[in-house]
C-alpha positions in Angstrom: 0.0 0.1 0.0 1.3 3.4 -0.8 0.2 7.1 -0.4 0.9 10.2 1.1 3.7 10.5 3.7 3.9 14.4 4.2 2.5 17.5 2.6 3.5 21.1 2.2 2.2 24.3 0.6 3.2 27.7 -0.4 1.1 30.7 -1.0 2.9 34.0 -2.0 2.7 36.7 0.8 1.2 39.2 -1.3 -2.7 39.3 -1.8 -4.7 41.7 -3.8 -8.4 42.3 -3.5 -10.6 41.8 -6.6 -12.2 45.1 -5.9 -8.8 46.6 -6.5 -8.5 45.0 -9.8 -12.3 46.0 -10.6 -11.5 49.6 -9.7 -8.6 49.9 -12.1 -10.1 47.8 -15.1 -13.8 47.5 -14.4 -14.4 50.0 -17.3 -13.9 47.0 -19.5 -17.3 45.7 -18.4 -16.2 42.8 -15.9 -18.4 42.6 -12.8 -16.5 42.7 -9.5 -16.1 39.3 -7.8 -15.7 38.9 -4.0 -12.6 38.2 -2.0 -8.9 38.3 -2.7 -6.3 36.4 -4.6 -2.7 35.4 -4.1 -0.2 37.1 -6.4 3.4 36.3 -6.6 6.0 38.8 -5.9 8.1 40.0 -9.0 10.9 37.6 -8.2 8.7 34.6 -7.9 7.5 31.9 -10.6 6.2 28.3 -10.5 9.8 26.9 -9.9 10.4 29.2 -7.0 7.3 28.6 -5.3 7.4 24.9 -5.7 10.7 24.9 -4.1 9.4 26.4 -1.1 6.2 24.1 -0.9 8.7 21.3 -0.9 10.6 22.7 1.9 7.6 23.0 3.9 6.8 19.2 3.0 10.2 17.9 4.0 10.3 19.6 7.5 11.8 16.9 9.6 12.4 14.4 6.8 15.8 13.2 5.6 16.1 14.6 2.0 18.6 11.6 1.3 15.5 9.2 1.3 13.9 11.1 -1.5 14.2 8.9 -4.6 12.6 11.2 -7.1 11.0 14.6 -7.8 8.1 15.3 -10.3 7.1 18.7 -11.0 3.7 19.7 -12.5 2.9 23.2 -14.0 1.5 24.9 -17.1 4.0 27.9 -16.6 7.4 26.1 -16.7 10.1 28.9 -16.9 12.0 26.5 -19.4 10.7 24.9 -22.5 14.1 23.0 -23.0 15.9 22.5 -19.7 14.3 20.4 -17.1 12.5 22.4 -14.6 12.3 19.6 -12.0 16.0 19.2 -11.9 16.4 22.8 -10.8 14.0 22.2 -8.0 15.8 19.1 -7.0 19.1 20.9 -7.1 17.9 23.6 -5.0 16.6 21.2 -2.5 20.0 19.4 -2.4 18.6 16.0 -3.3 20.9 13.1 -4.3 21.8 13.0 -8.1 20.4 9.7 -8.5 16.9 11.1 -7.7 14.7 10.8 -10.8 13.3 14.0 -12.1 10.4 14.7 -14.5 8.2 17.6 -15.6 4.4 17.2 -16.2 3.4 20.1 -18.2 0.8 21.9 -20.3 -2.5 20.6 -18.6 -4.3 21.9 -15.3 -4.7 18.3 -14.1 -0.9 17.6 -14.6 -0.7 17.8 -10.7 -2.8 14.8 -10.1 -1.3 13.1 -13.1 2.1 13.5 -11.4 0.7 12.1 -8.2 -0.5 9.0 -9.9 2.7 8.6 -11.6 4.7 8.9 -8.4 2.3 6.3 -6.9 3.0 3.9 -9.7 6.7 4.4 -9.4 6.6 3.8 -5.6 4.4 0.5 -6.0 6.7 -0.7 -8.7 9.8 -0.3 -6.8 11.1 2.4 -8.9 11.7 4.5 -5.8 10.7 4.3 -2.1 9.7 8.1 -1.7 8.8 10.4 -4.8 8.2 14.2 -4.0 5.4 15.6 -6.3 5.4 19.4 -6.6 3.0 21.4 -8.3 2.9 25.3 -8.9 1.5 27.8 -11.2 1.8 31.5 -11.8 -0.3 32.2 -14.9 -0.1 35.7 -16.6 -3.5 37.2 -17.4 -4.3 40.1 -19.8 -5.3 43.1 -17.9 -9.0 43.4 -17.5 -9.7 39.8 -18.4 -12.1 37.4 -16.5 -8.8 35.2 -15.9 -7.4 38.2 -14.1 -10.0 37.9 -11.3 -9.9 34.2 -11.5 -6.3 33.1 -11.5 -4.1 32.9 -8.3 -0.5 31.7 -7.7 0.7 29.1 -5.3 2.4 25.9 -5.1 1.9 22.5 -3.2 4.0 19.5 -2.4 3.2 16.0 -1.5 5.6 13.2 -0.6 4.6 9.6 -2.0 5.9 6.7 -0.2 5.1 3.3 1.5 6.0 3.8 5.0 4.5 6.1 7.9 1.6 7.1 5.6 -0.8 9.9 6.7 -3.3 8.9 3.9 -3.4 5.9 1.8 -4.3 6.0 -2.1 -7.3 3.6 -2.2 -8.2 4.0 -5.7 -8.3 6.3 -8.8 -10.3 6.8 -12.0 -9.1 8.7 -14.9 -10.5 10.2 -18.3 -9.1 12.1 -21.0 -10.6 14.5 -23.5 -9.1 17.0 -25.8 -11.4 19.7 -24.6 -10.8 23.1 -26.2 -11.3 25.5 -23.2 -8.0 27.1 -22.9 -4.9 27.0 -24.8 -1.6 28.9 -25.3 1.3 28.7 -28.1 4.9 28.3 -26.9 5.7 31.9 -28.0 2.6 33.4 -26.3 2.5 35.2 -23.1 -1.1 35.0 -22.1 -3.6 32.0 -22.3 -6.6 32.1 -24.7 -10.1 31.1 -23.6 -13.2 29.9 -25.4 -16.7 31.2 -24.3 -16.9 30.8 -20.6 -20.5 29.3 -20.4 -19.3 26.5 -22.8 -16.2 25.8 -20.4 -18.6 25.8 -17.4 -21.4 23.6 -18.9 -19.6 21.2 -21.3 -16.4 21.2 -19.3 -16.2 21.4 -15.7 -19.9 20.3 -15.0 -19.6 17.1 -17.3 -16.2 16.1 -17.1 -15.6 16.5 -13.4 -18.9 14.6 -12.6 -18.0 11.9 -15.1 -14.6 11.2 -13.2 -16.4 11.5 -9.7 -19.2 9.1 -10.6 -16.7 6.8 -12.5 -14.6 6.3 -9.4 -17.7 5.6 -7.1 -18.9 3.1 -9.5 -15.7 1.4 -10.0 -15.2 0.8 -6.2 -18.9 0.4 -5.4 -19.0 3.4 -2.9 -21.9 5.3 -1.8 -21.7 9.0 -1.8 -22.4 9.2 1.9 -19.4 7.2 2.6 -17.0 10.1 1.4 -16.1 12.3 4.3 -14.9 15.2 2.1 -15.3 16.0 -1.7 -12.5 18.1 -3.4 -13.0 18.9 -6.8 -11.6 21.7 -9.3 -14.5 23.6 -10.1 -13.9 27.6 -10.0 -17.4 28.8 -10.5 -18.7 29.7 -6.9 -22.4 29.8 -7.6 -22.3 26.4 -9.4 -19.9 24.6 -7.1 -22.4 23.9 -4.5 -24.9 22.9 -7.1 -22.6 20.3 -8.7 -22.2 18.8 -5.0 -26.1 18.7 -4.9 -26.2 16.9 -8.1 -23.9 14.3 -6.9 -25.9 13.9 -3.9 -23.5 15.2 -1.2 -24.2 17.4 1.6 -22.7 20.7 2.1 -20.7 19.6 5.0 -19.0 17.0 2.8 -17.7 19.5 0.2 -14.3 21.1 0.8 -13.8 25.0 0.3 -12.9 26.0 -3.1 -10.2 28.6 -1.9 -11.3 30.7 -4.6 -12.0 33.8 -2.4 -8.6 33.5 -0.7 -6.2 32.2 -3.2 -7.8 31.8 -6.6 -7.6 29.0 -9.0 -3.8 28.1 -9.1 -3.8 25.8 -12.1 -1.8 22.7 -11.8 -1.6 23.1 -8.1 -5.3 23.8 -7.5 -6.9 20.5 -6.8 -3.8 19.4 -4.6 -4.0 22.6 -2.7 -7.5 21.8 -1.6 -6.4 18.2 -0.8 -3.9 19.5 1.6 -6.4 21.8 3.1 -8.7 18.9 3.6 -5.8 16.8 5.3 -5.3 19.8 7.7 -8.8 19.2 9.0 -9.0 15.5 8.7 -9.0 12.9 11.4 -8.0 9.2 11.3 -10.5 7.1 9.1 -11.6 10.0 7.0 -12.1 9.4 3.3 -11.2 12.2 0.7 -12.2 12.2 -2.9 -10.2 14.6 -5.2 -10.9 15.3 -8.7 -9.0 17.5 -10.8 -9.8 19.1 -14.2 -8.0 19.8 -17.6 -7.9 17.9 -20.7 -10.0 15.3 -18.8 -10.1 14.6 -15.1 -8.5 12.4 -12.4 -10.4 11.2 -9.6 -8.6 10.0 -6.5 -9.7 8.3 -3.3 -7.7 8.7 -0.1 -8.3 7.3 3.3 -6.5 9.1 6.4 -4.4 7.1 8.9 -3.7 7.7 12.6 -0.2 9.2 11.4 -2.1 12.4 10.5 -1.9 13.4 14.1 2.1 13.3 13.7 2.2 16.0 11.1 3.5 19.1 12.7 5.3 22.3 12.1 3.9 22.6 8.6 2.9 26.0 6.9 0.3 24.2 4.9 -2.6 26.1 3.4 -3.7 27.5 6.8 -0.5 28.8 7.8 0.1 30.3 4.5 -3.2 32.0 4.5 -2.6 33.6 7.8 0.8 35.0 6.6 -0.1 37.8 4.2 0.5 41.3 3.1 -2.2 43.3 1.2 -1.1 44.8 -2.2 -2.9 47.9 -2.3 -1.6 49.2 -5.9 -3.0 47.6 -9.0 -0.2 49.5 -10.9 2.5 47.6 -8.7 0.7 44.6 -9.2 0.7 44.8 -12.9 4.6 45.7 -12.6 5.0 42.4 -10.6 3.3 40.7 -13.3 5.4 42.2 -16.2 2.0 43.2 -17.8 3.1 46.9 -18.2 6.7 48.2 -19.2 8.5 49.7 -16.3 11.5 51.9 -16.4 14.1 50.7 -13.7 16.8 52.9 -14.9 20.1 52.5 -16.6 21.4 50.0 -13.9 18.5 47.6 -14.7 19.0 47.8 -18.4 22.3 45.8 -18.4 22.4 42.2 -17.3 25.9 40.6 -17.2 26.2 37.3 -19.2 24.9 34.3 -17.3 27.9 32.2 -16.7 26.4 28.8 -16.9 29.8 27.1 -16.6 30.2 28.6 -13.1 26.4 27.7 -12.3 27.3 24.1 -13.0 30.5 24.0 -11.3 29.0 25.6 -8.1 25.3 24.3 -8.5 25.3 23.0 -5.0 26.7 26.1 -3.5 24.5 28.6 -5.7 21.1 26.8 -6.2 21.4 24.4 -3.2 22.8 27.1 -0.8 25.3 24.7 0.6 28.5 25.9 2.4 30.6 23.8 4.5 31.3 23.0 8.2 34.9 22.4 9.7 34.9 18.8 11.1 37.4 19.9 13.8 35.7 22.7 15.4 32.2 22.7 13.9 32.4 26.1 12.3 30.0 26.6 9.4 30.8 29.1 6.6 29.2 30.1 3.4 30.7 30.3 0.7 32.3 27.0 0.9 36.3 27.1 1.5 39.1 24.8 2.0 40.3 26.8 5.1 38.4 27.1 8.2 37.2 30.7 8.9 37.6 30.5 12.5 40.9 32.2 13.7 41.3 29.9 16.4 41.1 26.8 14.1 42.2 27.7 10.6 42.1 24.0 9.7 42.9 23.1 6.1 40.8 20.6 3.9 38.9 19.5 6.9 35.4 20.5 5.6 32.1 18.7 5.2 29.1 19.9 3.2 26.5 22.1 5.3 23.3 23.0 4.0 22.2 26.6 5.1 18.8 26.9 3.1 16.8 25.0 5.8 18.3 27.0 8.7 16.7 29.6 10.7 18.5 33.1 10.9 18.2 36.7 12.2 19.2 39.9 10.7 22.7 41.1 11.7 22.4 44.3 9.7 20.7 45.8 6.6 20.4 48.8 4.3 17.8 50.1 1.9 19.2 51.3 -1.6 17.4 53.7 -3.5 19.7 53.6 -6.5 19.8 49.9 -7.2 17.4 48.6 -9.9 14.4 47.1 -8.4 10.8 46.6 -9.4 10.1 47.3 -5.8 12.3 49.9 -4.6 14.2 50.5 -2.3 16.5 47.3 -2.8 17.1 45.9 0.7 20.0 43.5 1.4 22.2 42.8 4.3 24.0 40.4 6.5 22.0 37.5 8.2 23.4 35.3 10.9 22.3 31.6 11.0 21.2 29.5 14.0 24.2 27.2 14.6 26.6 29.6 13.0 27.5 31.2 9.8 26.7 34.5 8.2 25.8 35.4 4.5 25.1 38.7 2.7 21.7 38.3 0.9 18.9 40.4 -0.7 15.5 40.8 1.2 12.1 40.4 -0.3 8.5 40.2 0.6 9.1 43.3 2.9 9.1 47.0 3.2 12.0 48.9 4.7 9.9 49.8 7.8 9.0 46.2 8.5 12.5 44.9 9.4 15.0 45.4 12.3 18.2 44.2 13.5 17.7 40.9 15.4 14.4 40.1 13.6 13.9 36.3 12.8 14.0 35.5 9.2 14.1 32.5 6.7 15.3 31.8 3.3 13.1 31.6 0.2 14.1 30.3 -3.4 13.8 33.2 -5.7 14.3 34.5 -9.3 17.6 36.5 -9.3 16.9 38.0 -12.5 15.7 37.0 -16.1 18.2 37.3 -19.0 15.6 37.7 -21.8 18.2 38.0 -24.6 19.7 34.7 -23.8 16.3 32.9 -22.5 17.9 32.4 -19.0 16.1 32.5 -15.5 18.5 32.7 -12.9 17.6 31.6 -9.2 19.1 32.2 -5.9 18.1 32.5 -2.2 16.8 35.7 -0.5 15.6 36.5 3.0 12.0 36.9 3.9 10.3 37.6 7.3 10.0 34.4 9.5 6.5 32.8 9.1 6.1 32.4 12.8 
């Protein structure tokens, strides 16, 4: 038997009220919708968010035990270069870990989960990490601008210490022409919304759910929670009624707080259901996109052992309101922004250096002296401790999952930044070691010396001329 060993989630700290969007773009005729949605910072994308969700999932878990990583998204930064391998390197997973990308479809998150389950049960690996994340760009004033939110989720699939077993699944596949985007295009196209709702979600999701129930001879009342992708609030409850489910059985859609997060959407709702579940509960999950995957989970007693996860609940509580639509549009690269001469020139991306120092740059690994236990970053042959100065007595040491505090900082109004001033400074890590890093997800007035912070995997810059997205670690305010 295989299933879920652990879960994690990441929701960007910034949220924008849909009224803010409507007040800026409502003249185009769109109706205002309630709530808010999660919006990625200018230095976030699907890869960076998935990495942070994976860090949440792997808290307290030995990363050397992870045998593979599957990444699901519709907004991969690279068309040719495996995005999952970037995440695996950032997480400092072993090189033997299998990596794979599941792309181009909103149900790719559940498809990746099913593939991970198949790999685990066929002894292709004992633990496969499934990450799903999306940050879909939308045309200003479009209905999708109100609907689409940003976020990521991660699930560790294995055979031991399960918090939920996968009891069964049922999948259907259709070339349903609802949304599409060519490789060179920036925004998605969508067909008529009523067609998508009535012929797509309403029929395809119902078919996968009823197909699973029939396949395993299940009664609708035996399901504790129904989790299904259906981003139409008024029709969501009607669909549950059509299936014969009670309102108490239906999981919240998260549309009023996060939005539709594409490949991560169904799995984020699953994590939200797991956070509120108890041993013995059954959870039915149905995704949507070129068909649908329906999965049935049964929660075990190990669910009580899951602690110290941000998950959906913790991420929702850790937020900062984005009051300016113009700033939101700048974050999305939806409008051209002048960031000055210093931001116009990006030095050539030295990919040979990135390869040689990949563990140091992407994995944020330094080293620690085996004689005096002094950690240091970047890695060096000679111990930085003046009382030791041992030579070639170092072992690898990962800083990315360590807690830290601010040692000093500065705000720079001259440096190029989408969200000035650029903030950077020295942080001191718990257990020793310091590093000079950029700060993000905060204003200058929000921070002070001694303040607890943590690391977040972010885009450093996008070299559009060479098609390179460069990543590194930045400092964010601690979540708790």
